[in-house]
KOLTOR-347788 format. One record per residue: x, y, z of N, C-alpha, C in turn; residue number from 1; residue in one letter. Coordinates in nm, 4 decimals, decimal comma, padded with zeros to 6 digits. Each point is the difference from the previous one (the first is absolute). Layout:
<rs>
{n_c1 X&n_c2 Y&n_c3 Z&ca_c1 X&ca_c2 Y&ca_c3 Z&c_c1 X&c_c2 Y&c_c3 Z&resi NUM&resn A} .
...
</rs>
This chain:
<rs>
{n_c1 -02,4893&n_c2 00,8478&n_c3 -04,0020&ca_c1 00,0218&ca_c2 00,1487&ca_c3 00,0944&c_c1 00,0449&c_c2 00,0841&c_c3 -00,1113&resi 1&resn X} .
{n_c1 -00,0194&n_c2 00,1210&n_c3 00,0229&ca_c1 00,0318&ca_c2 00,1130&ca_c3 -00,1121&c_c1 00,2208&c_c2 -00,0347&c_c3 00,0080&resi 2&resn X} .
{n_c1 00,0416&n_c2 00,1051&n_c3 -00,0698&ca_c1 00,1395&ca_c2 -00,0260&ca_c3 -00,0631&c_c1 00,0110&c_c2 00,1078&c_c3 00,2059&resi 3&resn X} .
{n_c1 -00,1299&n_c2 00,1074&n_c3 00,0107&ca_c1 00,0687&ca_c2 00,0738&ca_c3 00,0984&c_c1 00,0677&c_c2 -00,0889&c_c3 00,1491&resi 4&resn X} .
{n_c1 -00,1767&n_c2 -00,0379&n_c3 -00,0508&ca_c1 00,0558&ca_c2 -00,1089&ca_c3 00,1668&c_c1 00,1007&c_c2 -00,1338&c_c3 00,0107&resi 5&resn X} .
{n_c1 00,0306&n_c2 -00,0479&n_c3 -00,1248&ca_c1 00,1596&ca_c2 -00,1127&ca_c3 -00,0278&c_c1 00,0674&c_c2 00,0696&c_c3 00,0167&resi 6&resn X} .
{n_c1 00,0691&n_c2 00,1300&n_c3 -00,0172&ca_c1 00,0914&ca_c2 00,0893&ca_c3 00,0089&c_c1 00,0686&c_c2 00,0379&c_c3 00,1589&resi 7&resn X} .
{n_c1 -00,1633&n_c2 00,0099&n_c3 00,0709&ca_c1 -00,0131&ca_c2 00,0439&ca_c3 00,0946&c_c1 00,0513&c_c2 -00,1293&c_c3 00,1486&resi 8&resn X} .
{n_c1 -00,0498&n_c2 -00,0681&n_c3 -00,1132&ca_c1 00,0585&ca_c2 -00,2089&ca_c3 00,0966&c_c1 00,1683&c_c2 -00,0537&c_c3 -00,0433&resi 9&resn X} .
{n_c1 00,0206&n_c2 00,0432&n_c3 -00,1243&ca_c1 00,1099&ca_c2 -00,0186&ca_c3 00,0049&c_c1 00,0873&c_c2 00,1193&c_c3 00,0765&resi 10&resn X} .
{n_c1 00,0240&n_c2 00,0646&n_c3 -00,0599&ca_c1 00,0605&ca_c2 00,1130&ca_c3 00,1312&c_c1 -00,0144&c_c2 -00,0063&c_c3 00,1325&resi 11&resn X} .
{n_c1 -00,1135&n_c2 -00,0275&n_c3 00,0552&ca_c1 -00,0013&ca_c2 -00,0814&ca_c3 00,1424&c_c1 00,0908&c_c2 -00,1487&c_c3 00,0305&resi 12&resn X} .
{n_c1 00,0587&n_c2 -00,0552&n_c3 -00,0706&ca_c1 00,0206&ca_c2 -00,1226&ca_c3 -00,0524&c_c1 00,1381&c_c2 00,0242&c_c3 00,0521&resi 13&resn X} .
{n_c1 00,0690&n_c2 00,0620&n_c3 -00,1699&ca_c1 00,1515&ca_c2 00,0442&ca_c3 -00,0070&c_c1 00,0260&c_c2 00,1101&c_c3 00,1864&resi 14&resn X} .
{n_c1 -00,0872&n_c2 00,0311&n_c3 00,0273&ca_c1 00,0413&ca_c2 00,0958&ca_c3 00,1549&c_c1 00,0613&c_c2 -00,0939&c_c3 00,0973&resi 15&resn X} .
{n_c1 -00,0993&n_c2 -00,0774&n_c3 00,0185&ca_c1 -00,0142&ca_c2 -00,0900&ca_c3 00,1324&c_c1 00,0810&c_c2 -00,0793&c_c3 -00,0245&resi 16&resn X} .
{n_c1 00,0239&n_c2 -00,0937&n_c3 -00,0810&ca_c1 00,0892&ca_c2 -00,1243&ca_c3 -00,0853&c_c1 00,1917&c_c2 00,1558&c_c3 00,0874&resi 17&resn X} .
{n_c1 00,0115&n_c2 00,1115&n_c3 -00,1136&ca_c1 00,0996&ca_c2 00,0745&ca_c3 00,0400&c_c1 00,0648&c_c2 00,0063&c_c3 00,1620&resi 18&resn X} .
{n_c1 -00,1262&n_c2 -00,0107&n_c3 00,0403&ca_c1 00,0216&ca_c2 00,0509&ca_c3 00,1885&c_c1 00,0140&c_c2 -00,1160&c_c3 -00,0080&resi 19&resn X} .
{n_c1 -00,0777&n_c2 -00,0725&n_c3 00,0086&ca_c1 00,0309&ca_c2 -00,1557&ca_c3 00,0707&c_c1 00,2042&c_c2 -00,0849&c_c3 -00,0196&resi 20&resn X} .
{n_c1 -00,0169&n_c2 00,0236&n_c3 -00,0848&ca_c1 00,1638&ca_c2 00,0222&ca_c3 -00,0917&c_c1 00,0925&c_c2 00,0840&c_c3 00,1455&resi 21&resn X} .
{n_c1 -00,0258&n_c2 00,0717&n_c3 00,0055&ca_c1 00,0611&ca_c2 00,0844&ca_c3 00,0224&c_c1 00,0636&c_c2 00,0235&c_c3 00,1987&resi 22&resn X} .
{n_c1 -00,1937&n_c2 -00,0697&n_c3 00,0240&ca_c1 00,0122&ca_c2 -00,0213&ca_c3 00,0884&c_c1 00,0609&c_c2 -00,1845&c_c3 00,0906&resi 23&resn X} .
{n_c1 00,0429&n_c2 -00,0654&n_c3 -00,0615&ca_c1 00,0255&ca_c2 -00,1082&ca_c3 00,0060&c_c1 00,1980&c_c2 00,0316&c_c3 -00,0406&resi 24&resn X} .
{n_c1 00,0258&n_c2 00,0685&n_c3 -00,0144&ca_c1 00,1445&ca_c2 00,0520&ca_c3 -00,0363&c_c1 00,0330&c_c2 -00,0060&c_c3 00,1623&resi 25&resn X} .
{n_c1 00,0760&n_c2 -00,1196&n_c3 -00,0041&ca_c1 00,0545&ca_c2 00,0347&ca_c3 00,1463&c_c1 00,2043&c_c2 00,0871&c_c3 -00,0239&resi 26&resn X} .
{n_c1 00,0713&n_c2 -00,0411&n_c3 00,1304&ca_c1 00,1054&ca_c2 00,0405&ca_c3 00,1172&c_c1 00,0246&c_c2 -00,1209&c_c3 -00,0654&resi 27&resn X} .
{n_c1 00,1300&n_c2 -00,0834&n_c3 -00,0184&ca_c1 00,0741&ca_c2 -00,0651&ca_c3 00,0020&c_c1 00,1759&c_c2 00,0469&c_c3 00,0902&resi 28&resn X} .
{n_c1 -00,0350&n_c2 -00,0528&n_c3 00,0584&ca_c1 00,1171&ca_c2 00,0414&ca_c3 00,1188&c_c1 00,1805&c_c2 -00,0504&c_c3 -00,0627&resi 29&resn X} .
{n_c1 00,0919&n_c2 00,0267&n_c3 00,0414&ca_c1 00,0669&ca_c2 -00,0953&ca_c3 -00,0113&c_c1 00,1324&c_c2 00,0919&c_c3 00,0772&resi 30&resn X} .
{n_c1 00,0685&n_c2 -00,1165&n_c3 00,1071&ca_c1 00,0687&ca_c2 00,0833&ca_c3 00,1024&c_c1 00,1094&c_c2 -00,0238&c_c3 -00,0824&resi 31&resn X} .
{n_c1 00,1620&n_c2 00,1091&n_c3 00,0972&ca_c1 00,1283&ca_c2 -00,0212&ca_c3 -00,0329&c_c1 00,0509&c_c2 00,0127&c_c3 00,1182&resi 32&resn X} .
{n_c1 00,0367&n_c2 -00,1013&n_c3 00,0588&ca_c1 00,0993&ca_c2 -00,0091&ca_c3 00,1589&c_c1 00,0845&c_c2 -00,1087&c_c3 -00,0912&resi 33&resn X} .
{n_c1 00,1520&n_c2 -00,0154&n_c3 00,1022&ca_c1 00,0840&ca_c2 -00,0505&ca_c3 00,0060&c_c1 00,0699&c_c2 -00,0562&c_c3 -00,1817&resi 34&resn X} .
{n_c1 00,0217&n_c2 00,1375&n_c3 -00,0330&ca_c1 -00,0219&ca_c2 -00,0648&ca_c3 -00,1659&c_c1 -00,0783&c_c2 -00,1324&c_c3 -00,1099&resi 35&resn X} .
{n_c1 -00,0836&n_c2 00,0493&n_c3 00,0567&ca_c1 -00,1174&ca_c2 -00,1395&ca_c3 -00,0056&c_c1 -00,1285&c_c2 00,0598&c_c3 -00,1065&resi 36&resn X} .
{n_c1 -00,1068&n_c2 -00,0288&n_c3 -00,0820&ca_c1 -00,1565&ca_c2 00,1046&ca_c3 -00,0615&c_c1 -00,0658&c_c2 -00,1421&c_c3 00,0931&resi 37&resn X} .
{n_c1 -00,1212&n_c2 00,0077&n_c3 00,0707&ca_c1 -00,0639&ca_c2 -00,0613&ca_c3 00,0714&c_c1 -00,0969&c_c2 00,0289&c_c3 -00,0384&resi 38&resn X} .
{n_c1 -00,0996&n_c2 -00,0427&n_c3 -00,0122&ca_c1 00,0108&ca_c2 -00,1294&ca_c3 -00,0846&c_c1 00,0733&c_c2 00,0227&c_c3 -00,1354&resi 39&resn X} .
{n_c1 00,1038&n_c2 -00,1334&n_c3 -00,0408&ca_c1 00,0592&ca_c2 00,0284&ca_c3 -00,1111&c_c1 -00,0848&c_c2 -00,0632&c_c3 -00,1522&resi 40&resn X} .
{n_c1 -00,1155&n_c2 -00,0460&n_c3 00,0371&ca_c1 -00,0842&ca_c2 00,0061&ca_c3 -00,0846&c_c1 -00,1509&c_c2 00,0279&c_c3 00,0358&resi 41&resn X} .
{n_c1 -00,0066&n_c2 00,0516&n_c3 -00,1244&ca_c1 -00,2051&ca_c2 00,0592&ca_c3 -00,0011&c_c1 -00,0317&c_c2 -00,0332&c_c3 -00,0366&resi 42&resn X} .
{n_c1 -00,1530&n_c2 -00,0201&n_c3 00,0456&ca_c1 -00,1359&ca_c2 00,0139&ca_c3 -00,1674&c_c1 -00,0331&c_c2 00,1204&c_c3 00,0301&resi 43&resn X} .
{n_c1 -00,0305&n_c2 00,0948&n_c3 -00,1086&ca_c1 -00,1203&ca_c2 00,0728&ca_c3 -00,0185&c_c1 -00,0859&c_c2 00,0043&c_c3 -00,1285&resi 44&resn X} .
{n_c1 -00,0157&n_c2 00,1606&n_c3 00,0066&ca_c1 -00,1371&ca_c2 -00,0255&ca_c3 -00,1253&c_c1 00,0780&c_c2 00,1223&c_c3 -00,0521&resi 45&resn X} .
{n_c1 -00,1127&n_c2 00,0035&n_c3 -00,1329&ca_c1 00,0548&ca_c2 00,1314&ca_c3 -00,0391&c_c1 -00,1220&c_c2 00,1135&c_c3 00,0542&resi 46&resn X} .
{n_c1 00,0713&n_c2 00,0671&n_c3 00,0150&ca_c1 -00,0253&ca_c2 00,1409&ca_c3 00,0890&c_c1 00,0510&c_c2 00,0247&c_c3 00,1317&resi 47&resn X} .
{n_c1 00,0561&n_c2 -00,1346&n_c3 00,0602&ca_c1 00,0200&ca_c2 00,0060&ca_c3 00,1191&c_c1 00,1367&c_c2 00,0721&c_c3 -00,0337&resi 48&resn X} .
{n_c1 00,0457&n_c2 00,0572&n_c3 00,1530&ca_c1 00,1494&ca_c2 00,1010&ca_c3 00,0198&c_c1 00,0528&c_c2 -00,0959&c_c3 00,0485&resi 49&resn X} .
{n_c1 00,1242&n_c2 00,0157&n_c3 00,0011&ca_c1 00,1035&ca_c2 -00,0729&ca_c3 00,0881&c_c1 00,0761&c_c2 00,1352&c_c3 00,1351&resi 50&resn X} .
{n_c1 00,0376&n_c2 -00,1280&n_c3 00,0136&ca_c1 00,0675&ca_c2 00,1885&ca_c3 00,1262&c_c1 00,0851&c_c2 -00,1536&c_c3 00,0348&resi 51&resn X} .
{n_c1 00,1665&n_c2 00,0846&n_c3 00,0093&ca_c1 00,1035&ca_c2 -00,0269&ca_c3 00,0821&c_c1 -00,0061&c_c2 00,0581&c_c3 00,1231&resi 52&resn X} .
{n_c1 00,0038&n_c2 -00,0305&n_c3 00,1356&ca_c1 00,0349&ca_c2 00,1049&ca_c3 00,0958&c_c1 00,1739&c_c2 -00,0366&c_c3 00,0346&resi 53&resn X} .
{n_c1 00,0933&n_c2 00,0574&n_c3 00,0047&ca_c1 00,1560&ca_c2 -00,0380&ca_c3 00,0273&c_c1 -00,0361&c_c2 00,0423&c_c3 00,1875&resi 54&resn X} .
{n_c1 00,0193&n_c2 -00,1142&n_c3 00,0113&ca_c1 00,0306&ca_c2 00,0284&ca_c3 00,1752&c_c1 00,2046&c_c2 -00,0246&c_c3 00,0486&resi 55&resn X} .
{n_c1 00,0348&n_c2 -00,0469&n_c3 -00,1620&ca_c1 00,1581&ca_c2 00,0356&ca_c3 00,0401&c_c1 00,0851&c_c2 00,1088&c_c3 00,0179&resi 56&resn X} .
{n_c1 00,1429&n_c2 00,0514&n_c3 00,0337&ca_c1 00,0293&ca_c2 00,0823&ca_c3 00,0341&c_c1 00,0789&c_c2 00,0454&c_c3 -00,1462&resi 57&resn X} .
{n_c1 -00,0201&n_c2 -00,0252&n_c3 -00,0840&ca_c1 00,0342&ca_c2 -00,0133&ca_c3 -00,0796&c_c1 -00,0358&c_c2 00,0161&c_c3 -00,1554&resi 58&resn X} .
{n_c1 00,0259&n_c2 00,1122&n_c3 -00,1008&ca_c1 -00,1108&ca_c2 -00,0549&ca_c3 -00,0586&c_c1 00,0384&c_c2 -00,0602&c_c3 -00,1435&resi 59&resn X} .
{n_c1 -00,1517&n_c2 -00,0469&n_c3 -00,0629&ca_c1 -00,0244&ca_c2 -00,1103&ca_c3 -00,1230&c_c1 -00,0549&c_c2 00,0581&c_c3 -00,0872&resi 60&resn X} .
{n_c1 -00,0078&n_c2 -00,0727&n_c3 -00,0802&ca_c1 -00,1314&ca_c2 00,0159&ca_c3 -00,1109&c_c1 -00,0877&c_c2 -00,1651&c_c3 -00,0962&resi 61&resn X} .
{n_c1 -00,1092&n_c2 00,0637&n_c3 -00,0051&ca_c1 -00,0726&ca_c2 -00,1110&ca_c3 -00,1004&c_c1 00,0592&c_c2 00,0244&c_c3 -00,1164&resi 62&resn X} .
{n_c1 00,0518&n_c2 -00,1005&n_c3 -00,0682&ca_c1 -00,0054&ca_c2 -00,0434&ca_c3 -00,1092&c_c1 -00,0263&c_c2 -00,0703&c_c3 -00,0447&resi 63&resn X} .
{n_c1 -00,1223&n_c2 00,0905&n_c3 -00,1446&ca_c1 -00,0428&ca_c2 -00,1707&ca_c3 -00,0909&c_c1 00,1064&c_c2 -00,0256&c_c3 -00,0686&resi 64&resn X} .
{n_c1 -00,0332&n_c2 -00,1627&n_c3 -00,0620&ca_c1 00,1596&ca_c2 -00,0476&ca_c3 -00,0441&c_c1 -00,0383&c_c2 00,0290&c_c3 -00,1786&resi 65&resn X} .
{n_c1 -00,1284&n_c2 00,0761&n_c3 -00,0306&ca_c1 00,0111&ca_c2 00,0636&ca_c3 -00,1643&c_c1 00,0084&c_c2 00,1544&c_c3 00,0088&resi 66&resn X} .
{n_c1 00,0530&n_c2 -00,0004&n_c3 00,0971&ca_c1 00,0042&ca_c2 00,1870&ca_c3 00,0142&c_c1 -00,1097&c_c2 00,0621&c_c3 -00,0085&resi 67&resn X} .
{n_c1 -00,1344&n_c2 -00,0766&n_c3 00,0133&ca_c1 -00,1160&ca_c2 00,1457&ca_c3 00,0138&c_c1 00,0442&c_c2 00,0755&c_c3 00,0725&resi 68&resn X} .
{n_c1 00,0382&n_c2 -00,0182&n_c3 00,0774&ca_c1 00,0128&ca_c2 00,0973&ca_c3 00,1517&c_c1 00,0402&c_c2 -00,0536&c_c3 00,1019&resi 69&resn X} .
{n_c1 00,0356&n_c2 00,0873&n_c3 00,0563&ca_c1 00,1131&ca_c2 00,0416&ca_c3 00,1219&c_c1 -00,0731&c_c2 00,0828&c_c3 00,1082&resi 70&resn X} .
{n_c1 -00,0089&n_c2 -00,0771&n_c3 00,1410&ca_c1 -00,0110&ca_c2 00,0629&ca_c3 00,1190&c_c1 00,1064&c_c2 -00,0023&c_c3 00,0596&resi 71&resn X} .
{n_c1 00,0147&n_c2 00,1762&n_c3 00,0305&ca_c1 00,1086&ca_c2 00,0909&ca_c3 00,1577&c_c1 -00,0216&c_c2 -00,0650&c_c3 00,1435&resi 72&resn X} .
{n_c1 00,0415&n_c2 -00,1138&n_c3 00,0285&ca_c1 -00,0487&ca_c2 -00,0002&ca_c3 00,1665&c_c1 00,0319&c_c2 00,0884&c_c3 00,0882&resi 73&resn X} .
{n_c1 00,0091&n_c2 00,0492&n_c3 00,0730&ca_c1 00,0908&ca_c2 00,0810&ca_c3 00,0279&c_c1 00,0129&c_c2 -00,0804&c_c3 00,2029&resi 74&resn X} .
{n_c1 00,0280&n_c2 00,0374&n_c3 00,1030&ca_c1 00,0520&ca_c2 -00,0691&ca_c3 00,0824&c_c1 -00,1410&c_c2 00,0607&c_c3 00,0793&resi 75&resn X} .
{n_c1 -00,1166&n_c2 -00,1082&n_c3 00,0541&ca_c1 -00,0798&ca_c2 00,0740&ca_c3 00,0647&c_c1 -00,1227&c_c2 00,0414&c_c3 -00,1080&resi 76&resn X} .
{n_c1 00,0243&n_c2 -00,0007&n_c3 -00,0960&ca_c1 -00,1022&ca_c2 -00,0093&ca_c3 -00,0986&c_c1 -00,0822&c_c2 -00,0244&c_c3 -00,0395&resi 77&resn X} .
{n_c1 -00,0904&n_c2 -00,0163&n_c3 -00,0872&ca_c1 -00,0894&ca_c2 -00,0811&ca_c3 -00,0903&c_c1 -00,0220&c_c2 00,0050&c_c3 -00,1439&resi 78&resn X} .
{n_c1 00,0722&n_c2 -00,0284&n_c3 -00,1154&ca_c1 -00,0604&ca_c2 00,0387&ca_c3 -00,1540&c_c1 -00,1120&c_c2 -00,1115&c_c3 -00,0244&resi 79&resn X} .
{n_c1 -00,0694&n_c2 00,0053&n_c3 -00,1523&ca_c1 -00,1086&ca_c2 -00,0431&ca_c3 -00,0333&c_c1 00,0087&c_c2 00,0212&c_c3 -00,1248&resi 80&resn X} .
{n_c1 -00,0699&n_c2 -00,1187&n_c3 -00,1266&ca_c1 -00,0431&ca_c2 00,0290&ca_c3 -00,0995&c_c1 -00,1549&c_c2 -00,0434&c_c3 00,0667&resi 81&resn X} .
{n_c1 -00,0468&n_c2 00,0377&n_c3 -00,1525&ca_c1 -00,1671&ca_c2 -00,0532&ca_c3 -00,0060&c_c1 00,0308&c_c2 -00,1150&c_c3 -00,1906&resi 82&resn X} .
{n_c1 -00,0088&n_c2 -00,2071&n_c3 00,0482&ca_c1 -00,0005&ca_c2 -00,0849&ca_c3 -00,0823&c_c1 -00,1104&c_c2 00,0741&c_c3 -00,1165&resi 83&resn X} .
{n_c1 00,0525&n_c2 00,0339&n_c3 -00,1369&ca_c1 -00,0630&ca_c2 00,0028&ca_c3 -00,0962&c_c1 -00,0825&c_c2 -00,0723&c_c3 -00,0985&resi 84&resn X} .
{n_c1 00,0940&n_c2 -00,1768&n_c3 -00,0489&ca_c1 -00,0614&ca_c2 -00,0764&ca_c3 -00,0892&c_c1 00,0870&c_c2 -00,1276&c_c3 00,0762&resi 85&resn X} .
{n_c1 -00,0410&n_c2 -00,0881&n_c3 00,0142&ca_c1 -00,0575&ca_c2 -00,1395&ca_c3 00,0161&c_c1 00,1366&c_c2 -00,0816&c_c3 -00,0252&resi 86&resn X} .
{n_c1 00,0798&n_c2 -00,0809&n_c3 00,0509&ca_c1 00,1531&ca_c2 -00,0306&ca_c3 00,0334&c_c1 00,0717&c_c2 -00,0711&c_c3 00,0810&resi 87&resn X} .
{n_c1 00,0802&n_c2 -00,0119&n_c3 -00,0011&ca_c1 00,1454&ca_c2 -00,0606&ca_c3 00,1341&c_c1 00,0927&c_c2 00,1193&c_c3 -00,0604&resi 88&resn X} .
{n_c1 -00,0420&n_c2 00,0416&n_c3 00,1373&ca_c1 00,1332&ca_c2 00,1681&ca_c3 00,0090&c_c1 00,1283&c_c2 -00,0594&c_c3 00,1022&resi 89&resn X} .
{n_c1 00,1222&n_c2 -00,0214&n_c3 -00,0660&ca_c1 00,1179&ca_c2 -00,0275&ca_c3 00,0865&c_c1 00,0468&c_c2 00,1389&c_c3 -00,0194&resi 90&resn X} .
{n_c1 00,0710&n_c2 -00,0402&n_c3 00,2083&ca_c1 00,0325&ca_c2 00,1842&ca_c3 00,0360&c_c1 00,1275&c_c2 -00,0517&c_c3 00,0603&resi 91&resn X} .
{n_c1 00,1321&n_c2 00,0673&n_c3 -00,0245&ca_c1 00,0880&ca_c2 00,0163&ca_c3 00,1158&c_c1 00,0249&c_c2 00,1121&c_c3 00,0632&resi 92&resn X} .
{n_c1 00,1046&n_c2 00,0100&n_c3 00,1409&ca_c1 00,0632&ca_c2 00,1450&ca_c3 00,0061&c_c1 00,1318&c_c2 00,0574&c_c3 -00,0798&resi 93&resn X} .
{n_c1 00,0294&n_c2 00,0652&n_c3 -00,0317&ca_c1 00,1135&ca_c2 00,0715&ca_c3 -00,1284&c_c1 00,1512&c_c2 -00,0626&c_c3 00,1202&resi 94&resn X} .
{n_c1 -00,0571&n_c2 00,1057&n_c3 00,1350&ca_c1 00,0897&ca_c2 -00,0180&ca_c3 00,1017&c_c1 00,0554&c_c2 -00,1202&c_c3 00,0371&resi 95&resn X} .
{n_c1 -00,0952&n_c2 -00,1534&n_c3 -00,0157&ca_c1 00,0844&ca_c2 -00,0991&ca_c3 00,0740&c_c1 -00,1351&c_c2 -00,1021&c_c3 -00,0891&resi 96&resn X} .
{n_c1 00,0779&n_c2 -00,0222&n_c3 -00,1100&ca_c1 -00,0971&ca_c2 -00,0783&ca_c3 -00,0957&c_c1 00,0011&c_c2 -00,1282&c_c3 00,0240&resi 97&resn X} .
{n_c1 00,0280&n_c2 -00,0330&n_c3 00,1161&ca_c1 -00,0716&ca_c2 -00,1370&ca_c3 00,0923&c_c1 -00,0853&c_c2 00,0107&c_c3 00,0045&resi 98&resn X} .
{n_c1 -00,1133&n_c2 00,0909&n_c3 00,0832&ca_c1 -00,0791&ca_c2 00,0624&ca_c3 00,0588&c_c1 -00,1156&c_c2 -00,0427&c_c3 -00,1462&resi 99&resn X} .
{n_c1 -00,0922&n_c2 -00,0904&n_c3 -00,0064&ca_c1 -00,1167&ca_c2 -00,0138&ca_c3 -00,1573&c_c1 -00,1372&c_c2 -00,0283&c_c3 00,0414&resi 100&resn X} .
{n_c1 -00,0541&n_c2 00,0878&n_c3 -00,0661&ca_c1 -00,1681&ca_c2 -00,0456&ca_c3 00,0586&c_c1 -00,0436&c_c2 -00,0701&c_c3 -00,1942&resi 101&resn X} .
{n_c1 -00,1024&n_c2 -00,0276&n_c3 00,1116&ca_c1 -00,1269&ca_c2 00,0225&ca_c3 -00,1950&c_c1 -00,1366&c_c2 00,0002&c_c3 00,0461&resi 102&resn X} .
{n_c1 -00,0749&n_c2 00,0513&n_c3 -00,0746&ca_c1 -00,1300&ca_c2 00,0575&ca_c3 -00,0181&c_c1 -00,0933&c_c2 -00,1111&c_c3 -00,1320&resi 103&resn X} .
{n_c1 -00,0921&n_c2 -00,0798&n_c3 00,1040&ca_c1 -00,1037&ca_c2 00,0113&ca_c3 -00,1074&c_c1 -00,1351&c_c2 00,0249&c_c3 -00,0351&resi 104&resn X} .
{n_c1 -00,0247&n_c2 00,0536&n_c3 -00,0933&ca_c1 -00,1149&ca_c2 00,1244&ca_c3 -00,0254&c_c1 -00,0843&c_c2 -00,1075&c_c3 -00,0744&resi 105&resn X} .
{n_c1 -00,1018&n_c2 00,0333&n_c3 00,0555&ca_c1 -00,1167&ca_c2 -00,0904&ca_c3 -00,0931&c_c1 -00,1223&c_c2 00,1056&c_c3 00,0022&resi 106&resn X} .
{n_c1 -00,0602&n_c2 -00,0273&n_c3 -00,1244&ca_c1 -00,1139&ca_c2 00,1055&ca_c3 00,0186&c_c1 -00,1013&c_c2 00,0157&c_c3 00,1329&resi 107&resn X} .
</rs>
């Protein structure tokens, strides 16, 4: 196989892999209702999006305990983050610290 042919094959494989990974990314929904994250524990993969949908009449946040991110959740609105790395992310509502959740992120 010539060098040019190898380059075409490598490029095709790389493009296919990238499009397959993007196509497999999911949106994982967490409902916020009655001052509770539901489900409180979710599993997701790197590249997935977590979406919190606030059905309460009051504002909430989803704030990572390690302070990497915070999402404001106005009443009747949604907020999102995209997962970038493997690990466990514990989060809470800054306004209602008894509201807690956890995201287990795998590859």
